[in-house]
N, C-alpha and C positions, 0 to 999 in steps of 0.2 A: 730899412727905414732911415738910417743915417745918411745914405746916399754917398758914402765915401768910395769913390771909384777905385782908389788904390787897394782898399780892403776887399772890395768885390772882386777885383782882379786876382788877389791872393787866394781867395776862396775858389775861384775858377781854376787857378793854377794847381792847387792841391787836390781839387775834385772831391767828390763825396767819398766817404770811407768805403772800402770793400772788405767785407768780413771784419768790420770794426777798425780797419787800419788805413791810414793815409799812405801815399807813396811819394817819396820814400818815408818809411815809418817814422823815424825820429824827427826829421825836418818837417814833415807834414803835421805831425802831432804838435810840435812846438809852434808852428804857424797857427794852427787851429786854437791852441790854448792861449796864445798871445791875443788873438782876436776875441776869444771868449772873455778873457780878463778885461780887455779894453772896453767891452760893452757891458760889463757888470755881471757876468755869469759865474765868476769864480769867487769874488769877494763882494759882500754886500756893502762894504765900507770904502773900497778903493778900486780904482780902475788902472792902477799902476801896472805896467807890463811885467813880463816874466823877469827881465833883466833887473829892473828896479826892486821888485818884490822878493826875488829869490837870489839872484847872482850877487847883487851888492851886499846884502847881509852876510853871505858866505865870505866874500872878499874882505869885509870889515871885521870878521870874527877874529878875536884875539886868542881863541881856543884852538884854532887850526893852524898848522904850519903851512908854508907854501906848498909843500908836497901833498898835504892833506887836501888843500883846496883844489889842486889840479886833479888829485885822485877822485874827489867828490864829483867834479864836473865830468871826468871821463867815465866814472862808474855810473852816473846818472844816464848818460847817453848810451853806454853799452847795455845797461839793464833794460832801459825802455826799448831800444832797438831790437833786442832779442826776446824780451819777456812779453812785450805788448801784443804781438800776433797771437800768442797762446792765450793770454788773459782775455783778449777781445772775443775769442771764440768759446771761452769757457762758459758752461751753463751752471752758474752758481746754484740755482734752485734745484736742479737735478743731481748735481755732483757733490754738493757739500752737505755734511751732516749725516746722521744726527750728531750733535755735539754732546760731549760728556761734561762740559763745563758751562758756566754762565756765559751768555752771549749778549753784549750790549752794543748798540749802534747809536752814535751821536751824529746827528744829521742836520745840516742847515736847510731851512725851508726855501731859501732863495738860491739853492744850488742848481745851476743849469748844466753843470758838468756831470753830475749824477742825479738825474731827475727824481723828485719825490715819489712818483708813481713806481719807478723801478725799485727804489729802496723799500717802499711799503710792500710790494709783491715779494721781494726777497725776505723781508722780515716775517711776513705771514707764513712763509714756508719753513722757517727755522724751527727745528725741534731741539730743545735744550732744557736742562733742569730749571733754568731761570733765564728769561730774556726780556729785553726792554728796548724800545725804539724811542729815543729822546730827541725831540725836535727842538731846534734852536731857531726861533722866529726871526731873529735879526742877523742871521748868518747865511753864507752861501757854502762854498766847498771846504772852508776851514774854520769851523766853530771854535776850535781850541785857540785860535788867534783872534777871532772876531768877537767872541764873548768869553774871554779867558776866565773871568771870575766864576761865571755860571758853569763853565766846563770843569774847572778845578773842583768846585763844590760838588757837582754831580759825580765826578770821577771818584772823589774821596768817599762819598756816600756808597757808591757801588762796591768799592774795594773794602770798606769797613764792614759792609753787610756780608760779603764773602768771608772775610777774616773771622767775624763772629760766628758764622755758621760752621766754620771749620774748627773752631775751638770747643764746640759742644761735645 
């Protein structure tokens, strides 16, 4: 719809995913995520690219040493390059559970990275002593950052509920 020839060329270059993976895995995934973010599929509030939304905050962090920052970047790439092919083929509905602990999902309604229909189908399959699917109407892939007060309030409620049940 946007008609951006450069973005269309990038999509053609990485091609459609095969078994959930772009080729090469990390570079293709980063290109796809960058375009998804640019067009509003990752954050409901910002179309900042990966570098501005993720890399800059890590670089500016006063809590991380230079070595930590380099390690974070290298670890992120290594993890996604090796983990993603397995995760992309994993059948969460068939292979996860039943769970022996409460299971809560906090999900943004505007998430185009993990579509609501997939989340709902997975949630419906979960067997757990307590479960809840909490929708964030004004969030995409990161409700903890897009609706932080609501996220913190609901997380506290869930944790306090568990704590009270375990002290009986």
